[in-house]
N, CA, C, O and the ligand as a Tripos MOL2 file, in Angstrom:
@<TRIPOS>MOLECULE
protein
  265   263    67     0     0
PROTEIN
NO_CHARGES

@<TRIPOS>ATOM
      1 N         -10.1010    6.8760  -35.9690 N.3       1 MET1
      2 CA        -10.0430    7.8020  -34.8390 C.3       1 MET1
      3 C          -8.8990    7.4420  -33.9020 C.2       1 MET1
      4 O          -8.5440    6.2790  -33.7130 O.2       1 MET1
      5 N          -8.3650    8.4590  -33.3480 N.am      2 ASN2
      6 CA         -7.2740    8.2290  -32.4220 C.3       2 ASN2
      7 C          -7.5360    9.0160  -31.1450 C.2       2 ASN2
      8 O          -6.9610   10.0810  -30.9200 O.2       2 ASN2
      9 N          -8.3850    8.4860  -30.3470 N.am      3 PRO3
     10 CA         -8.7490    9.2270  -29.1220 C.3       3 PRO3
     11 C          -7.5500    9.4360  -28.2180 C.2       3 PRO3
     12 O          -6.8350    8.4990  -27.8630 O.2       3 PRO3
     13 N          -7.3590   10.6750  -27.8640 N.am      4 THR4
     14 CA         -6.2240   10.9860  -26.9880 C.3       4 THR4
     15 C          -6.7230   11.4050  -25.6130 C.2       4 THR4
     16 O          -6.0050   12.0200  -24.8250 O.2       4 THR4
     17 N          -7.9680   11.0550  -25.3540 N.am      5 ALA5
     18 CA         -8.5100   11.3880  -24.0380 C.3       5 ALA5
     19 C          -7.5950   10.8190  -22.9680 C.2       5 ALA5
     20 O          -7.0650    9.7140  -23.0860 O.2       5 ALA5
     21 N          -7.4340   11.5920  -21.9470 N.am      6 SER6
     22 CA         -6.5280   11.1620  -20.8810 C.3       6 SER6
     23 C          -7.0030    9.8440  -20.2810 C.2       6 SER6
     24 O          -8.1250    9.7190  -19.7900 O.2       6 SER6
     25 N          -6.1340    8.9000  -20.3400 N.am      7 THR7
     26 CA         -6.4750    7.6200  -19.7320 C.3       7 THR7
     27 C          -6.0240    7.6460  -18.2820 C.2       7 THR7
     28 O          -4.9310    8.1210  -17.9720 O.2       7 THR7
     29 N          -6.8400    7.1520  -17.4250 N.am      8 PRO8
     30 CA         -6.4520    7.1610  -16.0030 C.3       8 PRO8
     31 C          -5.2370    6.2770  -15.7900 C.2       8 PRO8
     32 O          -5.0740    5.2580  -16.4620 O.2       8 PRO8
     33 N          -4.3960    6.6630  -14.8650 N.am      9 PRO9
     34 CA         -3.2280    5.8310  -14.5710 C.3       9 PRO9
     35 C          -3.6890    4.4940  -14.0320 C.2       9 PRO9
     36 O          -4.7770    4.3910  -13.4650 O.2       9 PRO9
     37 N          -2.8850    3.4880  -14.2000 N.am     10 PRO10
     38 CA         -3.2680    2.1750  -13.6920 C.3      10 PRO10
     39 C          -3.5090    2.2350  -12.1970 C.2      10 PRO10
     40 O          -2.7070    2.7840  -11.4400 O.2      10 PRO10
     41 N          -4.6070    1.6700  -11.7950 N.am     11 ALA11
     42 CA         -4.9450    1.6960  -10.3740 C.3      11 ALA11
     43 C          -3.9930    0.8150   -9.6030 C.2      11 ALA11
     44 O          -3.7610   -0.3440   -9.9460 O.2      11 ALA11
     45 N          -3.4580    1.3840   -8.5740 N.am     12 LEU12
     46 CA         -2.5860    0.6150   -7.7030 C.3      12 LEU12
     47 C          -3.3850    0.3110   -6.4430 C.2      12 LEU12
     48 O          -3.6330    1.1870   -5.6140 O.2      12 LEU12
     49 N          -3.7630   -0.9010   -6.3280 N.am     13 SER13
     50 CA         -4.5150   -1.2420   -5.1200 C.3      13 SER13
     51 C          -4.0380   -2.5800   -4.5860 C.2      13 SER13
     52 O          -3.5610   -3.4450   -5.3210 O.2      13 SER13
     53 N          -4.1830   -2.7080   -3.3130 N.am     14 VAL14
     54 CA         -3.7430   -3.9230   -2.6460 C.3      14 VAL14
     55 C          -4.7360   -4.2150   -1.5370 C.2      14 VAL14
     56 O          -5.3670   -3.3070   -0.9950 O.2      14 VAL14
     57 N          -4.8640   -5.4570   -1.2140 N.am     15 GLU15
     58 CA         -5.8290   -5.8310   -0.1940 C.3      15 GLU15
     59 C          -5.1990   -5.7660    1.1910 C.2      15 GLU15
     60 O          -4.1020   -6.2760    1.4160 O.2      15 GLU15
     61 N          -5.9000   -5.1410    2.0940 N.am     16 CYS16
     62 CA         -5.4420   -5.0600    3.4770 C.3      16 CYS16
     63 C          -5.3900   -6.4650    4.0670 C.2      16 CYS16
     64 O          -6.3380   -7.2390    3.9460 O.2      16 CYS16
     65 N          -4.2760   -6.7760    4.7000 N.am     17 THR17
     66 CA         -4.1450   -8.1180    5.2740 C.3      17 THR17
     67 C          -4.9640   -8.2510    6.5520 C.2      17 THR17
     68 O          -5.1970   -9.3570    7.0390 O.2      17 THR17
     69 N          -5.3950   -7.1250    7.0860 N.am     18 GLU18
     70 CA         -6.1380   -7.1560    8.3380 C.3      18 GLU18
     71 C          -7.6470   -7.2340    8.1450 C.2      18 GLU18
     72 O          -8.3320   -8.0100    8.8110 O.2      18 GLU18
     73 N          -8.1540   -6.4180    7.2230 N.am     19 CYS19
     74 CA         -9.6120   -6.3580    7.0920 C.3      19 CYS19
     75 C         -10.0750   -6.6240    5.6620 C.2      19 CYS19
     76 O         -11.2680   -6.5680    5.3650 O.2      19 CYS19
     77 N          -9.1230   -6.9140    4.7860 N.am     20 ALA20
     78 CA         -9.4510   -7.2580    3.4010 C.3      20 ALA20
     79 C         -10.0120   -6.0960    2.6050 C.2      20 ALA20
     80 O         -10.5280   -6.2890    1.5040 O.2      20 ALA20
     81 N          -9.9180   -4.9020    3.1440 N.am     21 ALA21
     82 CA        -10.3630   -3.7350    2.3940 C.3      21 ALA21
     83 C          -9.3750   -3.4700    1.2560 C.2      21 ALA21
     84 O          -8.2030   -3.8360    1.3410 O.2      21 ALA21
     85 N          -9.8490   -2.8500    0.2260 N.am     22 SER22
     86 CA         -8.9850   -2.5210   -0.8900 C.3      22 SER22
     87 C          -8.3320   -1.1710   -0.6340 C.2      22 SER22
     88 O          -9.0130   -0.1570   -0.4790 O.2      22 SER22
     89 N          -7.0230   -1.1720   -0.5920 N.am     23 ILE23
     90 CA         -6.2870    0.0630   -0.3500 C.3      23 ILE23
     91 C          -5.7780    0.5710   -1.6850 C.2      23 ILE23
     92 O          -5.0280   -0.1140   -2.3810 O.2      23 ILE23
     93 N          -6.1900    1.7660   -2.0310 N.am     24 THR24
     94 CA         -5.7560    2.3380   -3.2900 C.3      24 THR24
     95 C          -4.6130    3.3000   -3.0550 C.2      24 THR24
     96 O          -4.7010    4.1970   -2.2160 O.2      24 THR24
     97 N          -3.5500    3.1090   -3.7970 N.am     25 LEU25
     98 CA         -2.3740    3.9590   -3.6580 C.3      25 LEU25
     99 C          -2.3480    4.9640   -4.7940 C.2      25 LEU25
    100 O          -2.7120    4.6490   -5.9270 O.2      25 LEU25
    101 N          -1.9170    6.1680   -4.4830 N.am     26 GLU26
    102 CA         -1.9140    7.2260   -5.4910 C.3      26 GLU26
    103 C          -0.7320    7.1040   -6.4370 C.2      26 GLU26
    104 O          -0.7420    7.6590   -7.5360 O.2      26 GLU26
    105 N           0.2700    6.3840   -6.0070 N.am     27 ARG27
    106 CA          1.4550    6.2420   -6.8480 C.3      27 ARG27
    107 C           2.1280    4.9150   -6.5290 C.2      27 ARG27
    108 O           1.7820    4.2300   -5.5670 O.2      27 ARG27
    109 N           3.0740    4.5860   -7.3450 N.am     28 GLN28
    110 CA          3.8140    3.3430   -7.1340 C.3      28 GLN28
    111 C           4.5760    3.4410   -5.8260 C.2      28 GLN28
    112 O           5.4100    4.3310   -5.6590 O.2      28 GLN28
    113 N           4.3040    2.5550   -4.9140 N.am     29 PRO29
    114 CA          5.0140    2.6030   -3.6320 C.3      29 PRO29
    115 C           6.4180    2.0280   -3.7670 C.2      29 PRO29
    116 O           6.7500    1.3640   -4.7490 O.2      29 PRO29
    117 N           7.2160    2.3000   -2.7680 N.am     30 LEU30
    118 CA          8.5520    1.7300   -2.7270 C.3      30 LEU30
    119 C           8.5380    0.5390   -1.7940 C.2      30 LEU30
    120 O           7.7420    0.4770   -0.8560 O.2      30 LEU30
    121 N           9.4050   -0.3850   -2.0520 N.am     31 CYS31
    122 CA          9.5010   -1.5430   -1.1810 C.3      31 CYS31
    123 C           9.9220   -1.0560    0.2090 C.2      31 CYS31
    124 O          10.8930   -0.3130    0.3460 O.2      31 CYS31
    125 N           9.1990   -1.4730    1.2120 N.am     32 GLY32
    126 CA          9.5120   -1.0450    2.5640 C.3      32 GLY32
    127 C           8.6940    0.1450    3.0110 C.2      32 GLY32
    128 O           8.7370    0.5390    4.1760 O.2      32 GLY32
    129 N           7.9440    0.7200    2.0720 N.am     33 GLU33
    130 CA          7.1140    1.8630    2.4260 C.3      33 GLU33
    131 C           5.9360    1.4040    3.2880 C.2      33 GLU33
    132 O           5.4440    0.2820    3.1610 O.2      33 GLU33
    133 N           5.5080    2.2960    4.1560 N.am     34 ILE34
    134 CA          4.3720    1.9870    5.0190 C.3      34 ILE34
    135 C           3.1360    2.6770    4.4680 C.2      34 ILE34
    136 O           3.1330    3.8840    4.2280 O.2      34 ILE34
    137 N           2.0950    1.8980    4.2730 N.am     35 VAL35
    138 CA          0.8170    2.4680    3.8580 C.3      35 VAL35
    139 C          -0.1920    2.1800    4.9650 C.2      35 VAL35
    140 O          -0.0770    1.1990    5.7000 O.2      35 VAL35
    141 N          -1.1610    3.0440    5.0600 N.am     36 ARG36
    142 CA         -2.1360    2.8540    6.1300 C.3      36 ARG36
    143 C          -3.4980    2.5340    5.5330 C.2      36 ARG36
    144 O          -3.9570    3.1780    4.5900 O.2      36 ARG36
    145 N          -4.1200    1.5310    6.1060 N.am     37 CYS37
    146 CA         -5.4530    1.1560    5.6600 C.3      37 CYS37
    147 C          -6.4490    2.1910    6.1740 C.2      37 CYS37
    148 O          -6.4330    2.5640    7.3470 O.2      37 CYS37
    149 N          -7.3090    2.6430    5.2760 N.am     38 ARG38
    150 CA         -8.2870    3.6450    5.6940 C.3      38 ARG38
    151 C          -9.4210    3.0330    6.5060 C.2      38 ARG38
    152 O         -10.1240    3.7260    7.2420 O.2      38 ARG38
    153 N          -9.5830    1.7440    6.3590 N.am     39 GLU39
    154 CA        -10.7000    1.0860    7.0480 C.3      39 GLU39
    155 C         -10.3630    0.7350    8.4880 C.2      39 GLU39
    156 O         -11.1140    1.0630    9.4060 O.2      39 GLU39
    157 N          -9.2390    0.0710    8.6830 N.am     40 CYS40
    158 CA         -8.9270   -0.4100   10.0350 C.3      40 CYS40
    159 C          -7.6970    0.2790   10.6170 C.2      40 CYS40
    160 O          -7.2740   -0.0390   11.7280 O.2      40 CYS40
    161 N          -7.1260    1.2170    9.8750 N.am     41 ARG41
    162 CA         -5.9850    1.9980   10.3690 C.3      41 ARG41
    163 C          -4.7290    1.1630   10.5590 C.2      41 ARG41
    164 O          -3.7720    1.6110   11.1900 O.2      41 ARG41
    165 N          -4.7270   -0.0240   10.0260 N.am     42 ALA42
    166 CA         -3.5380   -0.8580   10.1560 C.3      42 ALA42
    167 C          -2.4130   -0.2640    9.3150 C.2      42 ALA42
    168 O          -2.6470    0.2840    8.2380 O.2      42 ALA42
    169 N          -1.2080   -0.3800    9.8180 N.am     43 GLU43
    170 CA         -0.0530    0.0600    9.0530 C.3      43 GLU43
    171 C           0.5150   -1.1520    8.3420 C.2      43 GLU43
    172 O           0.8360   -2.1700    8.9570 O.2      43 GLU43
    173 N           0.6310   -1.0140    7.0340 N.am     44 LEU44
    174 CA          1.0800   -2.1340    6.2310 C.3      44 LEU44
    175 C           2.3780   -1.7770    5.5230 C.2      44 LEU44
    176 O           2.5160   -0.7040    4.9360 O.2      44 LEU44
    177 N           3.3060   -2.6900    5.5930 N.am     45 GLU45
    178 CA          4.5900   -2.4630    4.9420 C.3      45 GLU45
    179 C           4.5890   -3.1160    3.5740 C.2      45 GLU45
    180 O           4.1970   -4.2730    3.4230 O.2      45 GLU45
    181 N           5.0300   -2.3670    2.5860 N.am     46 VAL46
    182 CA          5.1160   -2.9110    1.2410 C.3      46 VAL46
    183 C           6.3220   -3.8510    1.1860 C.2      46 VAL46
    184 O           7.4670   -3.4300    1.3450 O.2      46 VAL46
    185 N           6.0390   -5.1140    0.9590 N.am     47 THR47
    186 CA          7.1220   -6.1000    0.9300 C.3      47 THR47
    187 C           7.5060   -6.4610   -0.4950 C.2      47 THR47
    188 O           8.5610   -7.0500   -0.7340 O.2      47 THR47
    189 N           6.6550   -6.1090   -1.4290 N.am     48 SER48
    190 CA          6.9340   -6.3950   -2.8300 C.3      48 SER48
    191 C           6.1350   -5.4190   -3.6780 C.2      48 SER48
    192 O           4.9770   -5.1270   -3.3770 O.2      48 SER48
    193 N           6.7500   -4.9210   -4.7260 N.am     49 VAL49
    194 CA          6.0390   -3.9630   -5.5680 C.3      49 VAL49
    195 C           5.5690   -4.5910   -6.8780 C.2      49 VAL49
    196 O           4.7140   -4.0330   -7.5660 O.2      49 VAL49
    197 N           6.1200   -5.7320   -7.2150 N.am     50 SER50
    198 CA          5.6930   -6.3920   -8.4450 C.3      50 SER50
    199 C           5.7290   -7.8970   -8.2500 C.2      50 SER50
    200 O           6.7900   -8.5040   -8.4010 O.2      50 SER50
    201 N           4.6350   -8.5030   -7.9280 N.am     51 PRO51
    202 CA          3.3250   -7.8730   -7.7140 C.3      51 PRO51
    203 C           3.2780   -7.1130   -6.3910 C.2      51 PRO51
    204 O           4.0630   -7.3530   -5.4740 O.2      51 PRO51
    205 N           2.3380   -6.2000   -6.3360 N.am     52 LEU52
    206 CA          2.2040   -5.4040   -5.1310 C.3      52 LEU52
    207 C           1.7270   -6.2840   -3.9760 C.2      52 LEU52
    208 O           0.7200   -6.9860   -4.0690 O.2      52 LEU52
    209 N           2.4840   -6.2170   -2.8940 N.am     53 ARG53
    210 CA          2.1720   -7.0720   -1.7560 C.3      53 ARG53
    211 C           2.4880   -6.3180   -0.4730 C.2      53 ARG53
    212 O           3.4770   -5.5890   -0.3930 O.2      53 ARG53
    213 N           1.6520   -6.5000    0.5120 N.am     54 VAL54
    214 CA          1.9050   -5.8340    1.7930 C.3      54 VAL54
    215 C           1.7940   -6.8330    2.9310 C.2      54 VAL54
    216 O           1.1520   -7.8780    2.8230 O.2      54 VAL54
    217 N           2.4370   -6.4750    4.0110 N.am     55 GLU55
    218 CA          2.3230   -7.2510    5.2420 C.3      55 GLU55
    219 C           2.0980   -6.2690    6.3750 C.2      55 GLU55
    220 O           2.4880   -5.1040    6.2980 O.2      55 GLU55
    221 N           1.4670   -6.7560    7.4200 N.am     56 LEU56
    222 CA          1.2440   -5.9030    8.5760 C.3      56 LEU56
    223 C           2.5880   -5.4340    9.1150 C.2      56 LEU56
    224 O           3.4680   -6.2400    9.4200 O.2      56 LEU56
    225 N           2.7290   -4.1340    9.2250 N.am     57 ALA57
    226 CA          3.9950   -3.5950    9.7060 C.3      57 ALA57
    227 C           4.1400   -3.8600   11.1910 C.2      57 ALA57
    228 O           3.1700   -3.7550   11.9420 O.2      57 ALA57
    229 N           5.3310   -4.2000   11.6140 N.am     58 PRO58
    230 CA          5.5490   -4.4270   13.0380 C.3      58 PRO58
    231 C           5.3850   -3.1270   13.8080 C.2      58 PRO58
    232 O           5.7380   -2.0500   13.3270 O.2      58 PRO58
    233 N           4.8550   -3.2490   14.9840 N.am     59 GLU59
    234 CA          4.7100   -2.0680   15.8280 C.3      59 GLU59
    235 C           6.0970   -1.5630   16.1890 C.2      59 GLU59
    236 O           6.9290   -2.2930   16.7280 O.2      59 GLU59
    237 N           6.3150   -0.3230   15.8840 N.am     60 VAL60
    238 CA          7.6220    0.2420   16.1860 C.3      60 VAL60
    239 C           7.5660    0.9400   17.5310 C.2      60 VAL60
    240 O           6.8090    1.8910   17.7270 O.2      60 VAL60
    241 N           8.3540    0.4670   18.4220 N.am     61 GLU61
    242 CA          8.4100    1.0650   19.7560 C.3      61 GLU61
    243 C           9.5180    2.1060   19.7870 C.2      61 GLU61
    244 O          10.5500    1.9670   19.1320 O.2      61 GLU61
    245 N           9.2770    3.1430   20.5600 N.am     62 GLU62
    246 CA         10.3060    4.1540   20.6960 C.3      62 GLU62
    247 C          11.4950    3.6210   21.4920 C.2      62 GLU62
    248 O          12.6370    4.0440   21.3120 O.2      62 GLU62
    249 N          11.1860    2.6920   22.3630 N.am     63 ASP63
    250 CA         12.2180    2.1220   23.2110 C.3      63 ASP63
    251 C          13.0060    1.0870   22.4290 C.2      63 ASP63
    252 O          12.4890    0.0140   22.1190 O.2      63 ASP63
    253 N          14.2050    1.3890   22.1210 N.am     64 TRP64
    254 CA         15.0300    0.4770   21.3130 C.3      64 TRP64
    255 C          15.8000   -0.5170   22.1930 C.2      64 TRP64
    256 O          16.5480   -1.3520   21.6850 O.2      64 TRP64
    257 N          15.6120   -0.4190   23.5140 N.am     65 GLY65
    258 CA         16.2920   -1.3490   24.4000 C.3      65 GLY65
    259 C          17.6990   -0.8770   24.7060 C.2      65 GLY65
    260 O          18.0310   -0.5590   25.8480 O.2      65 GLY65
    261 N          18.5240   -0.8370   23.6620 N.am     66 GLU66
    262 CA         19.8880   -0.3830   23.8910 C.3      66 GLU66
    263 C          20.2350    0.7360   22.9610 C.2      66 GLU66
    264 O          21.3520    1.2520   23.0060 O.2      66 GLU66
    265 ZN         -7.6250   -2.7700    6.9070 Zn       67 ZN67
@<TRIPOS>BOND
     1     1     2 1
     2     2     3 1
     3     3     4 2
     4     3     5 am
     5     5     6 1
     6     6     7 1
     7     7     8 2
     8     7     9 am
     9     9    10 1
    10    10    11 1
    11    11    12 2
    12    11    13 am
    13    13    14 1
    14    14    15 1
    15    15    16 2
    16    15    17 am
    17    17    18 1
    18    18    19 1
    19    19    20 2
    20    19    21 am
    21    21    22 1
    22    22    23 1
    23    23    24 2
    24    23    25 am
    25    25    26 1
    26    26    27 1
    27    27    28 2
    28    27    29 am
    29    29    30 1
    30    30    31 1
    31    31    32 2
    32    31    33 am
    33    33    34 1
    34    34    35 1
    35    35    36 2
    36    35    37 am
    37    37    38 1
    38    38    39 1
    39    39    40 2
    40    39    41 am
    41    41    42 1
    42    42    43 1
    43    43    44 2
    44    43    45 am
    45    45    46 1
    46    46    47 1
    47    47    48 2
    48    47    49 am
    49    49    50 1
    50    50    51 1
    51    51    52 2
    52    51    53 am
    53    53    54 1
    54    54    55 1
    55    55    56 2
    56    55    57 am
    57    57    58 1
    58    58    59 1
    59    59    60 2
    60    59    61 am
    61    61    62 1
    62    62    63 1
    63    63    64 2
    64    63    65 am
    65    65    66 1
    66    66    67 1
    67    67    68 2
    68    67    69 am
    69    69    70 1
    70    70    71 1
    71    71    72 2
    72    71    73 am
    73    73    74 1
    74    74    75 1
    75    75    76 2
    76    75    77 am
    77    77    78 1
    78    78    79 1
    79    79    80 2
    80    79    81 am
    81    81    82 1
    82    82    83 1
    83    83    84 2
    84    83    85 am
    85    85    86 1
    86    86    87 1
    87    87    88 2
    88    87    89 am
    89    89    90 1
    90    90    91 1
    91    91    92 2
    92    91    93 am
    93    93    94 1
    94    94    95 1
    95    95    96 2
    96    95    97 am
    97    97    98 1
    98    98    99 1
    99    99   100 2
   100    99   101 am
   101   101   102 1
   102   102   103 1
   103   103   104 2
   104   103   105 am
   105   105   106 1
   106   106   107 1
   107   107   108 2
   108   107   109 am
   109   109   110 1
   110   110   111 1
   111   111   112 2
   112   111   113 am
   113   113   114 1
   114   114   115 1
   115   115   116 2
   116   115   117 am
   117   117   118 1
   118   118   119 1
   119   119   120 2
   120   119   121 am
   121   121   122 1
   122   122   123 1
   123   123   124 2
   124   123   125 am
   125   125   126 1
   126   126   127 1
   127   127   128 2
   128   127   129 am
   129   129   130 1
   130   130   131 1
   131   131   132 2
   132   131   133 am
   133   133   134 1
   134   134   135 1
   135   135   136 2
   136   135   137 am
   137   137   138 1
   138   138   139 1
   139   139   140 2
   140   139   141 am
   141   141   142 1
   142   142   143 1
   143   143   144 2
   144   143   145 am
   145   145   146 1
   146   146   147 1
   147   147   148 2
   148   147   149 am
   149   149   150 1
   150   150   151 1
   151   151   152 2
   152   151   153 am
   153   153   154 1
   154   154   155 1
   155   155   156 2
   156   155   157 am
   157   157   158 1
   158   158   159 1
   159   159   160 2
   160   159   161 am
   161   161   162 1
   162   162   163 1
   163   163   164 2
   164   163   165 am
   165   165   166 1
   166   166   167 1
   167   167   168 2
   168   167   169 am
   169   169   170 1
   170   170   171 1
   171   171   172 2
   172   171   173 am
   173   173   174 1
   174   174   175 1
   175   175   176 2
   176   175   177 am
   177   177   178 1
   178   178   179 1
   179   179   180 2
   180   179   181 am
   181   181   182 1
   182   182   183 1
   183   183   184 2
   184   183   185 am
   185   185   186 1
   186   186   187 1
   187   187   188 2
   188   187   189 am
   189   189   190 1
   190   190   191 1
   191   191   192 2
   192   191   193 am
   193   193   194 1
   194   194   195 1
   195   195   196 2
   196   195   197 am
   197   197   198 1
   198   198   199 1
   199   199   200 2
   200   199   201 am
   201   201   202 1
   202   202   203 1
   203   203   204 2
   204   203   205 am
   205   205   206 1
   206   206   207 1
   207   207   208 2
   208   207   209 am
   209   209   210 1
   210   210   211 1
   211   211   212 2
   212   211   213 am
   213   213   214 1
   214   214   215 1
   215   215   216 2
   216   215   217 am
   217   217   218 1
   218   218   219 1
   219   219   220 2
   220   219   221 am
   221   221   222 1
   222   222   223 1
   223   223   224 2
   224   223   225 am
   225   225   226 1
   226   226   227 1
   227   227   228 2
   228   227   229 am
   229   229   230 1
   230   230   231 1
   231   231   232 2
   232   231   233 am
   233   233   234 1
   234   234   235 1
   235   235   236 2
   236   235   237 am
   237   237   238 1
   238   238   239 1
   239   239   240 2
   240   239   241 am
   241   241   242 1
   242   242   243 1
   243   243   244 2
   244   243   245 am
   245   245   246 1
   246   246   247 1
   247   247   248 2
   248   247   249 am
   249   249   250 1
   250   250   251 1
   251   251   252 2
   252   251   253 am
   253   253   254 1
   254   254   255 1
   255   255   256 2
   256   255   257 am
   257   257   258 1
   258   258   259 1
   259   259   260 2
   260   259   261 am
   261   261   262 1
   262   262   263 1
   263   263   264 2
@<TRIPOS>SUBSTRUCTURE
     1 MET1         2 RESIDUE 1 A MET
     2 ASN2         6 RESIDUE 1 A ASN
     3 PRO3        10 RESIDUE 1 A PRO
     4 THR4        14 RESIDUE 1 A THR
     5 ALA5        18 RESIDUE 1 A ALA
     6 SER6        22 RESIDUE 1 A SER
     7 THR7        26 RESIDUE 1 A THR
     8 PRO8        30 RESIDUE 1 A PRO
     9 PRO9        34 RESIDUE 1 A PRO
    10 PRO10       38 RESIDUE 1 A PRO
    11 ALA11       42 RESIDUE 1 A ALA
    12 LEU12       46 RESIDUE 1 A LEU
    13 SER13       50 RESIDUE 1 A SER
    14 VAL14       54 RESIDUE 1 A VAL
    15 GLU15       58 RESIDUE 1 A GLU
    16 CYS16       62 RESIDUE 1 A CYS
    17 THR17       66 RESIDUE 1 A THR
    18 GLU18       70 RESIDUE 1 A GLU
    19 CYS19       74 RESIDUE 1 A CYS
    20 ALA20       78 RESIDUE 1 A ALA
    21 ALA21       82 RESIDUE 1 A ALA
    22 SER22       86 RESIDUE 1 A SER
    23 ILE23       90 RESIDUE 1 A ILE
    24 THR24       94 RESIDUE 1 A THR
    25 LEU25       98 RESIDUE 1 A LEU
    26 GLU26      102 RESIDUE 1 A GLU
    27 ARG27      106 RESIDUE 1 A ARG
    28 GLN28      110 RESIDUE 1 A GLN
    29 PRO29      114 RESIDUE 1 A PRO
    30 LEU30      118 RESIDUE 1 A LEU
    31 CYS31      122 RESIDUE 1 A CYS
    32 GLY32      126 RESIDUE 1 A GLY
    33 GLU33      130 RESIDUE 1 A GLU
    34 ILE34      134 RESIDUE 1 A ILE
    35 VAL35      138 RESIDUE 1 A VAL
    36 ARG36      142 RESIDUE 1 A ARG
    37 CYS37      146 RESIDUE 1 A CYS
    38 ARG38      150 RESIDUE 1 A ARG
    39 GLU39      154 RESIDUE 1 A GLU
    40 CYS40      158 RESIDUE 1 A CYS
    41 ARG41      162 RESIDUE 1 A ARG
    42 ALA42      166 RESIDUE 1 A ALA
    43 GLU43      170 RESIDUE 1 A GLU
    44 LEU44      174 RESIDUE 1 A LEU
    45 GLU45      178 RESIDUE 1 A GLU
    46 VAL46      182 RESIDUE 1 A VAL
    47 THR47      186 RESIDUE 1 A THR
    48 SER48      190 RESIDUE 1 A SER
    49 VAL49      194 RESIDUE 1 A VAL
    50 SER50      198 RESIDUE 1 A SER
    51 PRO51      202 RESIDUE 1 A PRO
    52 LEU52      206 RESIDUE 1 A LEU
    53 ARG53      210 RESIDUE 1 A ARG
    54 VAL54      214 RESIDUE 1 A VAL
    55 GLU55      218 RESIDUE 1 A GLU
    56 LEU56      222 RESIDUE 1 A LEU
    57 ALA57      226 RESIDUE 1 A ALA
    58 PRO58      230 RESIDUE 1 A PRO
    59 GLU59      234 RESIDUE 1 A GLU
    60 VAL60      238 RESIDUE 1 A VAL
    61 GLU61      242 RESIDUE 1 A GLU
    62 GLU62      246 RESIDUE 1 A GLU
    63 ASP63      250 RESIDUE 1 A ASP
    64 TRP64      254 RESIDUE 1 A TRP
    65 GLY65      258 RESIDUE 1 A GLY
    66 GLU66      262 RESIDUE 1 A GLU
    67 ZN67       265 GROUP 0 **** ****
């Protein structure tokens, strides 16, 4: 038998650095992309895609100073 049933795409998930919740991504993120945790609303920046790794994104202020 050669089952051709659609296999689900590989799950892309990463652990939130703030609350340890599992964040599931719908597609391969890009390095530097911001993802938001659904649990704690933290904004996480993708710092590495292989392996998938995120860090808490710095708060971006509108005021750039200069
Ligand atoms: Zn979180």
